[in-house]
C-alpha positions in Angstrom: 0.4 0.6 -0.1 1.1 3.6 -0.2 2.3 5.5 2.3 -0.4 7.8 3.6 -3.0 5.5 1.7 -6.1 4.1 3.8 -8.7 2.1 2.2 -12.9 2.9 2.8 -14.4 1.9 5.6 -16.9 0.0 3.1 -14.6 -1.8 -0.1 -17.6 -1.4 -2.3 -17.3 2.4 -1.2 -15.2 2.8 -4.2 -15.7 6.7 -5.0 -15.4 6.9 -1.3 -11.9 5.6 -2.4 -10.9 7.4 -5.6 -11.5 10.7 -3.4 -9.0 10.1 -0.8 -6.5 8.5 -3.5 -6.8 12.1 -5.2 -6.9 13.8 -2.1 -3.4 12.2 -0.8 -1.3 12.3 -3.9 -2.0 14.9 -6.2 -1.5 14.2 -9.8 0.6 17.0 -9.8 3.2 14.8 -9.2 3.3 13.0 -12.6 5.5 15.7 -14.2 6.0 15.3 -18.4 9.9 16.1 -17.4 9.7 12.9 -15.9 8.9 10.7 -18.4 11.6 8.1 -20.0 13.1 9.1 -23.1 12.1 7.5 -26.0 14.0 7.7 -29.6 10.1 8.9 -30.7 10.5 11.6 -27.2 13.7 12.6 -29.8 11.7 13.2 -33.4 8.9 15.2 -31.1 11.9 16.9 -29.7 13.3 18.1 -33.5 9.8 18.6 -35.0 9.3 21.4 -31.8 12.6 22.6 -32.5 13.1 21.8 -29.1 16.9 21.4 -28.2 18.4 17.6 -27.3 21.4 17.4 -24.6 23.4 14.2 -24.7 26.3 13.6 -22.5 29.3 10.8 -22.5 28.6 8.6 -19.3 30.6 5.1 -19.0 30.0 4.1 -14.7 27.1 4.3 -12.5 27.5 7.1 -10.1 27.9 9.9 -12.9 25.3 8.0 -14.8 23.6 8.5 -11.9 24.6 12.4 -11.6 23.8 12.8 -15.2 20.3 11.3 -15.5 18.8 13.7 -12.1 19.9 16.5 -13.8 17.6 16.0 -16.9 20.1 14.6 -19.7 18.1 13.2 -23.0 20.3 11.2 -24.1 23.7 9.5 -22.2 26.3 8.0 -25.3 28.0 5.2 -23.6 30.7 6.3 -26.1 33.9 4.5 -26.9 36.1 7.3 -25.8 35.9 5.3 -22.5 39.3 3.8 -24.2 40.8 7.0 -24.1 39.0 8.7 -20.6 39.0 5.6 -18.4 41.6 3.2 -20.1 44.0 6.1 -21.3 44.6 4.8 -24.4 45.3 6.8 -27.2 42.9 6.4 -29.6 39.3 4.3 -29.8 40.2 1.3 -31.3 41.6 -0.7 -28.6 38.1 -1.2 -26.4 36.5 -4.1 -26.8 32.5 -5.1 -27.1 32.9 -7.1 -23.9 34.8 -3.8 -22.2 32.1 -2.3 -23.7 29.2 -4.2 -22.6 30.3 -3.7 -19.5 30.4 0.1 -19.6 27.0 0.4 -19.9 25.3 -2.3 -17.9 27.0 0.1 -15.2 25.4 3.0 -16.6 22.1 1.5 -17.4 21.5 0.5 -13.7 21.8 4.0 -13.1 19.4 5.8 -15.7 15.5 6.3 -14.7 15.2 9.0 -17.1 17.5 9.4 -20.1 18.1 6.7 -23.1 21.0 4.7 -23.3 23.4 4.9 -27.0 25.6 2.4 -26.6 28.2 2.6 -29.3 29.8 -0.7 -31.3 33.7 -0.7 -30.8 36.0 -1.2 -33.8 36.0 -4.5 -35.1 32.6 -5.5 -34.6 30.9 -4.7 -37.2 32.4 -3.0 -40.6 33.4 -4.9 -43.2 30.5 -8.3 -41.6 26.6 -7.3 -41.2 26.3 -10.8 -39.9 29.4 -9.6 -36.8 27.5 -6.2 -36.8 23.9 -8.3 -35.9 25.8 -10.7 -33.0 27.4 -7.3 -31.5 24.7 -5.3 -31.4 22.5 -8.2 -30.0 24.9 -8.5 -27.6 24.9 -4.8 -26.3 21.4 -5.1 -25.7 20.8 -8.4 -24.3 24.0 -7.9 -21.7 23.4 -4.2 -20.9 20.3 -3.1 -20.7 20.9 -0.5 -23.4 17.9 0.9 -25.7 19.5 1.9 -29.1 23.4 1.0 -31.3 25.6 3.8 -32.1 28.1 3.4 -35.3 30.5 5.2 -37.6 29.8 5.7 -41.1 28.0 6.3 -44.1 27.3 4.1 -47.1 30.1 1.2 -46.5 28.1 0.2 -43.3 24.2 0.1 -45.2 24.2 -3.3 -44.6 24.9 -3.4 -41.5 22.8 -0.8 -40.0 20.2 -2.6 -42.0 20.3 -5.9 -40.1 20.9 -5.1 -37.1 17.5 -2.4 -37.5 15.9 -5.2 -38.6 16.3 -7.3 -35.0 14.5 -4.6 -34.0 17.6 -2.7 -32.4 17.1 1.1 -32.6 20.7 2.4 -34.3 21.9 6.2 -34.2 24.3 7.0 -36.9 27.3 8.9 -36.9 29.3 11.2 -40.2 32.5 13.5 -40.3 35.3 13.1 -38.2 35.1 9.0 -37.0 37.7 8.2 -34.9 37.6 4.7 -35.3 38.6 5.1 -38.8 41.7 8.0 -37.7 44.8 5.5 -39.4 42.3 6.1 -42.6 42.9 9.9 -42.3 45.8 10.1 -40.3 43.9 12.9 -38.3 41.6 15.1 -36.3 41.1 17.8 -38.8 37.6 19.5 -39.5 36.2 17.1 -42.4 34.0 17.7 -45.0 35.2 20.7 -45.8 36.0 20.1 -49.5 33.2 20.1 -52.2 33.3 16.3 -52.9 33.4 14.9 -49.4 30.4 18.2 -48.4 28.4 15.9 -51.0 29.4 13.0 -49.6 28.2 13.4 -46.1 25.2 14.7 -47.4 24.0 11.6 -49.2 24.8 9.9 -46.6 23.0 11.4 -43.9 20.0 10.9 -46.4 20.7 7.7 -46.9 20.7 6.7 -42.6 17.7 8.5 -42.2 16.0 6.7 -45.1 17.1 3.0 -43.9 15.8 4.1 -40.6 18.3 5.3 -38.1 16.8 7.3 -35.2 19.3 10.3 -35.3 22.8 11.0 -36.4 26.0 12.6 -34.6 27.6 14.9 -37.3 31.1 15.5 -35.8 33.9 18.1 -36.3 32.5 19.4 -39.8 31.4 23.2 -41.4 28.9 24.3 -39.0 26.8 25.8 -42.8 27.1 21.9 -43.8 25.5 20.8 -40.7 22.6 23.0 -40.5 22.5 22.1 -43.8 22.0 18.1 -42.7 19.5 19.0 -40.1 17.4 20.6 -42.7 17.2 17.8 -45.1 17.3 15.2 -42.9 13.4 14.7 -40.7 15.5 12.1 -37.9 17.8 14.5 -35.1 21.3 15.9 -35.7 23.2 15.6 -32.8 26.4 18.1 -33.3 30.0 17.9 -31.6 32.1 20.4 -33.2 29.3 21.2 -35.7 27.4 24.6 -34.8 24.3 25.1 -33.4 22.5 25.1 -36.6 21.9 21.3 -35.2 19.4 19.9 -33.1 21.4 18.9 -30.2 24.7 18.7 -28.8 27.1 16.2 -27.1 30.1 16.8 -25.3 32.2 14.4 -23.7 31.7 14.5 -19.8 35.4 14.2 -18.5 36.4 17.1 -21.2 33.4 19.3 -20.3 34.1 19.0 -16.6 37.5 19.9 -16.7 38.3 16.6 -15.6 40.6 16.1 -19.0 42.7 19.5 -19.0 45.2 18.7 -22.2 42.0 18.3 -24.8 40.9 21.6 -25.7 39.4 21.8 -29.7 37.9 25.1 -30.2 33.9 23.1 -29.6 34.9 22.3 -26.2 33.1 24.6 -23.5 34.9 23.8 -20.5 31.8 24.0 -17.4 34.4 22.8 -14.1 37.5 22.6 -14.0 37.5 19.6 -12.0 40.9 18.4 -13.0 42.3 21.7 -10.6 39.7 20.5 -7.5 40.3 17.5 -7.3 43.7 17.9 -6.9 43.5 20.4 -5.0 41.1 18.3 -2.6 43.9 15.0 -3.0 46.7 16.9 -2.0 44.7 19.1 1.4 44.1 15.4 2.4 48.0 14.3 1.8 48.4 16.9 4.2 45.6 16.7 7.0 47.1 12.5 6.9 50.9 13.3 7.5 50.2 16.4 9.7 48.0 13.5 12.1 45.1 15.8 11.6 42.7 13.8 9.9 40.8 11.3 11.4 40.2 13.7 14.4 38.3 12.6 17.8 35.2 13.3 15.9 36.2 11.7 13.3 36.4 8.5 14.7 34.9 5.2 16.6 
């Protein structure tokens, strides 16, 4: 029985119970913003011009904070390879490691849509492998969707994943899993031919059923054109403000990492400095025998 809820003395007097129930638990407590975010929610947000907020998450504690803050989408990104494991690129992280991170995030979330990156080597060039990878992530982590990089070259993999009922988010522009192919993290699609290909790929991903696309590090004007040309939400990172939403790596946005400072990154905190100072103070207190004091022991 719900707290504060009492049944009427006459069990047949349902109207009395209904009135008491309504008075005890006001309907206003069911806030619209508390509703679970789905792929359909994102489509509706685009239609009414509401921007979509998206951040990365890799662990339970941080995901719980982000979800409680009202974030719309949490991306369990293969950037965990960089910020959590210290690798130079996103390539080393494995499917099982992605599932570990995704499972931790899903356990923390009650509202946000959780999207998981398919890691390098789990979908390229083999649509059957792509399907198996996507199903493994969904079954073992409880996530809500997967994301993969590329356009026409991964069309078959996307279609096969979609055929199993797994929602897919695309990713065009700078594609970190292809870093050794391009050899640089510079802005993509600045030249007319590459820009034309990107727009065609975005239309393709829309037509085959992707529910959204991330555009990374491309000219703002091109990103705005893509957002207008396709029906699905476009989430930008280094792609200007004319798209349907934004994503950043949480560790970058909070200033936990400090070596990485691209133009598109806005740091909302400098946690690296704050945490470092706190740890230094803790060390001093321990060395001076100031911690723990008499009130901090049993």
